[in-house]
N, C-alpha and C positions, 0 to 999 in steps of 0.2 A: 192634392196628394197624387203622386204618380202612381201608375199601375203596379209598378215594382214595390213601391213603399206600402201599398195597400196589401199586396201578396205577403210581404214580410210580416205585416201586422196579423194577417190571417194565420200564417204558419206559427208566429209567436204565440198567439191565442191557442192554437191546437197543440202546441208543445207542452201544455200544462195538463197533468193527469186529472185534476179535479175538473177542469173545463171539459175534457173529453167525456168524463163521467156525467157532467151535466148536460152536454149535448146528447149523449145516449139516453139520459133520463127524459129529456124533453121529447125525443123521438119516440121513446117507449110509452109515454104518457099522453100523446097527443089524443085529443078527444074532439068530437064535433060540438061546438058551442051551441047552446040552445037559445041565444039572444036573438038569432036571425040576422046578425050583422055580418055581411060577407067578409069584412076585414078580420074576423077573429075565428074563421073556420080552421079546424085542425090546430087547437092550441092546448097548452098545458099550464096549469097554475104553477106559480113559483113555490107554493107550499107543498104541492104534491111532488114536485121535482126534489125539493129539499128532503122529503121524507124518503124518496126512493134512492138517492144517493148518499143518504145519512150524513148530511152536512148541514151546519146551522144556517138559518136564514140570513144573518150578516155576511157569512161566507159566500152564499149563494148570490147575494146582491152584489158583492164585489166582483166576483167572476162573471156574472151576467153583464155587469158594466163593461168588462173587457170583451166579452163576446159580442156585444151590441156595437162597440166601438170598432171592432174587426169586421163588422158586417155579417156575422154568422148567425145571429139571433135578433128577432124583433120582439119588443115588449109593448103591452098595451094595459093601461090601468082602467078597470071597471069598478068604481067604488072602491072598497077596500081590498079588492082582489087584483092581482097582477097576472096577466096571462102572457106566455111567451111561445114563440114557435121558431123553428128553424128558418133562417133566411137562405132560400136555395140558391140565389144569386151568388152569395159569398162562397158557398161550398162549390158551386160550379166553376168559378174562376180559379179556385185552387186546384180542383180536379183536372182542369183544362191544362194548367201549367205542368202538373205532373205528367199528364199524357204527352205533352209536347216534349218534355225532357227524356221520356223513355223511347223516342223515335230514334 
């Protein structure tokens, strides 16, 4: 996938109000995981995010799939729980493009 195609996917994902609410919910609910695994530091559970943004779990799952595909969110399953966190690289590339366009 080209860089422009990836950026288009990011902006398409960010163009949905529910997905923006989910990103804000993930950011607002990030916690330090107690399992000691470095790969899950600063995570939020999908159930907590669903409760915070008042959206059903199937709807959250659909939107998370789109956010993951766009490179904006990472998910990890631990038993029955699914943890998610914001992927800073995806947001950074979108922010860099906006910064470049404002010059």
